[in-house]
C-alpha positions in Angstrom: -64.4 -35.3 97.3 -64.1 -38.1 94.6 -67.5 -39.9 94.1 -67.5 -43.9 95.2 -67.5 -44.7 91.3 -64.9 -41.9 90.1 -62.5 -43.6 93.4 -62.9 -47.3 92.0 -61.7 -46.3 88.3 -58.9 -44.2 89.4 -58.0 -47.8 91.8 -58.5 -50.3 88.6 -57.7 -48.0 85.7 -53.9 -48.4 85.8 -54.5 -52.3 86.3 -57.2 -52.4 83.0 -54.2 -50.7 81.0 -51.7 -52.8 81.8 -53.8 -55.5 80.9 -54.7 -54.1 77.6 -50.8 -52.7 76.8 -49.6 -56.0 75.5 -51.8 -55.8 72.5 -50.1 -53.0 71.3 -47.5 -55.5 70.0 -50.0 -56.7 67.5 -50.9 -53.8 65.6 -48.8 -51.3 63.4 -48.4 -47.9 63.8 -49.5 -45.9 60.4 -47.4 -45.2 57.9 -49.0 -44.1 54.7 -48.9 -40.4 56.2 -45.1 -40.4 56.8 -44.9 -38.4 60.2 -47.4 -40.8 61.6 -45.1 -43.7 61.6 -43.0 -41.4 64.2 -45.5 -42.1 66.9 -44.2 -44.3 70.3 -45.5 -48.1 68.9 -46.1 -49.2 72.5 -47.8 -45.6 73.9 -51.0 -46.4 75.7 -52.8 -43.9 77.5 -56.3 -42.9 78.9 -58.2 -39.7 80.7 -61.8 -40.2 81.6 -63.8 -36.5 82.7 -67.1 -36.3 84.6 -69.8 -34.1 84.7 -68.4 -32.7 87.7 -64.9 -32.1 86.9 -63.6 -34.9 88.2 -61.1 -36.9 86.4 -58.9 -40.2 86.0 -55.9 -41.0 84.2 -53.5 -43.3 83.2 -50.5 -44.6 80.8 -49.3 -42.1 78.4 -52.5 -40.2 78.5 -49.8 -36.6 78.4 -48.8 -37.8 74.8 -49.6 -35.5 72.1 -51.3 -36.3 68.8 -53.2 -35.2 65.6 -56.9 -35.3 65.7 -57.0 -37.0 62.0 -60.7 -38.5 61.4 -61.7 -38.1 65.1 -62.1 -34.1 63.9 -64.7 -35.6 61.4 -67.2 -35.6 64.2 -66.9 -31.5 64.9 -66.7 -30.5 61.4 -69.6 -32.2 60.6 -71.4 -30.6 63.7 -70.1 -26.8 62.4 -71.4 -27.4 59.2 -74.6 -28.4 60.4 -74.6 -25.2 62.7 -73.7 -23.2 59.7 -76.0 -24.5 57.2 -78.7 -27.0 58.6 -79.4 -30.4 58.4 -81.1 -30.2 54.4 -77.9 -28.7 52.9 -75.6 -31.4 54.3 -77.3 -34.2 53.7 -78.4 -33.3 50.1 -74.2 -33.8 49.9 -73.4 -36.5 52.0 -75.5 -39.7 53.0 -76.7 -41.3 56.3 -75.6 -45.1 56.1 -72.3 -47.3 56.8 -70.5 -48.2 53.8 -68.9 -51.7 55.2 -65.7 -50.1 53.1 -62.2 -48.8 54.3 -62.0 -45.2 55.4 -60.4 -44.2 52.3 -62.6 -46.1 49.6 -64.0 -44.3 46.4 -65.7 -47.6 45.3 -69.2 -47.1 46.3 -69.3 -43.3 44.8 -69.3 -45.0 41.5 -71.3 -48.2 42.2 -74.1 -46.6 44.0 -76.3 -43.2 42.8 -76.6 -40.3 43.1 -72.9 -40.5 43.9 -73.0 -38.9 47.3 -70.6 -40.1 50.0 -72.1 -42.6 52.1 -71.7 -40.8 55.4 -69.7 -37.8 56.9 -67.3 -40.2 58.9 -65.4 -41.9 55.6 -62.7 -39.6 53.7 -65.1 -39.0 50.8 -67.9 -37.6 53.4 -65.5 -35.7 55.5 -63.8 -34.0 52.7 -67.4 -32.9 51.4 -68.1 -31.4 54.8 -65.0 -29.3 55.1 -66.2 -27.7 51.7 -69.6 -26.6 53.3 -67.6 -24.4 56.4 -68.8 -21.2 55.7 -65.8 -18.6 55.3 -64.7 -16.8 52.6 -61.2 -18.5 52.2 -59.7 -21.9 53.3 -57.7 -19.6 56.0 -60.8 -18.1 57.4 -62.4 -21.8 57.4 -59.2 -23.2 59.2 -59.5 -20.4 62.0 -62.7 -21.1 62.6 -62.6 -24.5 62.4 -59.6 -24.5 65.2 -61.4 -21.9 67.5 -64.8 -24.2 67.5 -62.1 -27.3 68.7 -60.6 -24.9 71.4 -63.8 -24.1 72.6 -64.9 -27.5 72.8 -61.8 -28.5 74.6 -61.6 -25.7 76.6 -58.0 -25.4 75.4 -57.1 -22.1 73.7 -53.7 -23.7 73.2 -54.7 -26.1 70.3 -53.1 -25.8 66.7 -51.9 -27.4 64.3 -48.8 -29.7 63.4 -47.8 -28.6 60.5 -45.1 -31.3 59.7 -48.1 -33.7 60.0 -49.9 -31.1 58.2 -47.6 -31.2 55.1 -46.7 -34.8 55.5 -50.8 -35.3 54.6 -50.6 -32.9 51.7 -47.7 -34.1 50.2 -48.7 -38.0 50.1 -52.6 -36.9 50.0 -53.1 -38.2 46.3 -56.1 -40.6 47.0 -58.0 -38.1 48.8 -57.2 -35.6 45.6 -58.6 -38.6 43.5 -61.9 -38.8 45.5 -62.1 -34.9 45.6 -62.1 -34.6 42.2 -64.4 -37.5 41.4 -66.8 -35.9 43.9 -66.6 -32.4 42.0 -66.9 -34.0 38.8 -70.2 -35.1 39.8 -71.4 -31.9 41.2 -71.0 -33.0 44.8 -67.8 -31.0 45.7 -68.1 -27.2 44.8 -65.2 -24.8 45.1 -61.4 -25.7 44.4 -60.3 -28.9 45.2 -57.2 -27.7 46.5 -58.9 -25.3 48.7 -61.0 -27.7 50.2 -58.2 -29.9 50.9 -56.3 -27.9 52.3 -59.1 -27.2 55.1 -59.5 -30.8 55.6 -55.6 -31.7 55.8 -55.3 -28.9 58.4 -58.4 -30.1 61.0 -57.1 -33.5 61.0 -53.6 -32.2 61.8 -54.9 -30.4 64.7 -53.2 -31.6 68.0 -54.4 -32.8 71.5 -53.7 -35.0 74.2 -56.5 -37.6 76.2 -57.4 -34.7 78.1 -58.7 -32.4 75.2 -60.2 -35.5 73.6 -62.2 -36.3 77.0 -63.3 -32.5 77.5 -64.8 -32.6 73.7 -66.3 -36.1 74.4 -68.0 -34.5 77.5 -69.7 -31.6 75.6 -71.3 -34.3 73.4 -72.3 -36.7 76.3 -73.8 -33.8 77.9 -76.1 -32.9 74.5 -74.0 -30.1 73.8 -73.4 -28.5 76.6 -70.1 -28.1 78.7 -70.9 -29.0 82.2 -67.8 -27.5 83.8 -69.4 -23.7 82.6 -72.5 -24.1 81.4 -72.2 -23.2 77.9 -74.6 -24.4 75.7 -71.8 -24.8 72.7 -73.6 -27.0 70.5 -77.3 -27.5 69.4 -78.9 -30.8 71.0 -80.3 -32.0 67.7 -76.5 -31.7 66.1 -75.3 -34.0 69.1 -78.1 -36.4 68.4 -76.6 -36.5 64.8 -73.0 -36.7 65.3 -73.5 -39.8 68.3 -75.5 -41.7 65.8 -72.8 -41.5 63.4 -70.1 -42.1 65.8 -72.3 -45.8 66.8 -73.2 -46.4 63.2 -69.8 -45.5 61.6 -67.0 -44.1 63.8 -65.1 -47.0 64.3 -64.5 -47.3 60.4 -66.2 -50.7 59.1 -65.6 -52.2 62.6 -68.5 -50.1 64.0 -70.9 -52.9 64.1 -67.8 -54.9 66.0 -67.5 -52.1 68.8 -70.9 -51.5 69.2 -71.3 -55.2 70.3 -68.1 -55.6 72.5 -68.1 -51.9 73.9 -71.7 -50.4 73.0 -70.3 -46.9 73.1 -70.3 -43.7 70.7 -66.8 -43.3 70.0 -64.8 -42.0 66.8 -61.0 -42.9 66.1 -58.3 -41.9 64.2 -55.5 -43.1 62.4 -53.0 -41.8 65.2 -54.4 -43.7 67.3 -56.6 -41.5 68.9 -60.1 -42.6 70.4 -62.8 -40.2 71.3 -65.5 -42.0 73.1 -68.2 -41.3 76.0 -70.7 -42.7 78.4 -73.7 -40.6 77.7 -74.6 -37.7 80.5 -72.1 -39.1 82.8 -68.4 -39.4 80.8 -66.2 -37.8 78.2 -63.0 -40.5 77.4 -59.7 -39.6 75.4 -57.3 -42.7 74.8 -54.7 -42.8 72.6 -52.5 -46.0 71.2 -50.7 -45.3 68.2 -50.4 -49.3 66.9 -53.5 -50.0 64.6 -55.3 -53.0 63.7 -56.1 -53.8 60.2 -59.4 -51.7 60.3 -57.2 -48.7 61.3 -58.2 -48.8 65.0 -56.2 -48.4 68.5 -55.6 -52.0 69.2 -54.8 -51.7 72.4 -57.6 -48.3 72.6 -59.7 -50.6 71.6 -59.1 -53.8 74.2 -58.4 -51.2 76.9 -62.5 -49.4 76.4 -63.6 -53.1 75.7 -62.5 -53.7 79.2 -63.6 -51.0 81.3 -67.1 -50.9 79.5 -67.6 -54.4 80.4 -66.2 -53.9 83.9 -68.5 -51.1 84.3 -71.4 -51.9 82.8 -71.5 -49.2 80.3 -72.8 -50.3 77.2 -75.7 -48.5 76.2 -77.5 -51.7 74.7 
């Protein structure tokens, strides 16, 4: 039997979604990665999953999309599990940038030239270089297996069309990577590191997958549906802090004020967020605002958080 709160959420969720859906007309689907431009402009979907296994969904929650920058949260965690904090944070910082996610401006302006945080492209590429494995294939396989465990879904895989599209057009990421290598931040072959990065950005999920992954974070690294500890609590704390301060690109402060939950977005229109110790939430809305976040998705989360008084602040 559903809890009273879940019953209420299930009843109200379709109405909240319909209220937010018109916001999609004000956004644009990402086109700088050509394959992403094929996403349905007016789609909006959401799934919430509780620690007791109850769920609520509405809209286009079955739409499949690539994780893009949402994957950065979990590759950071895997790199921490592989190397520890000291090694990871000798290569990447802990501060917001205030710049676009693909900017390399502060790499040159601010010494010692390491990326400001793991949620921007420069930081995530650096983190990708720290994943253990003897080859890009082995590293990517370890990442995919980790994501499958977190999502409770053995069928997760790559969208090879998106992967090739990212690789073929990723010249700015190549510029960032060569600059990092020149500064001694990035070790290994640039193209091999980028192959790992492009692959984990192209892993395909739906809202239910994101909600399950978010629920593990909400539960301090334990999957409450299986009882397995998948992530050390300390690394979950680090990841959730980055999500709060940097997870919504250079709109993270605004999101913290308007929604008040840890979150990570991706330019495919996905948003992963959570209510600590209570819910994991996955959202998709491919039409983006000028900061690269789902226009309708952010509005929907703002509505739900205010209606249910979920802000952590």
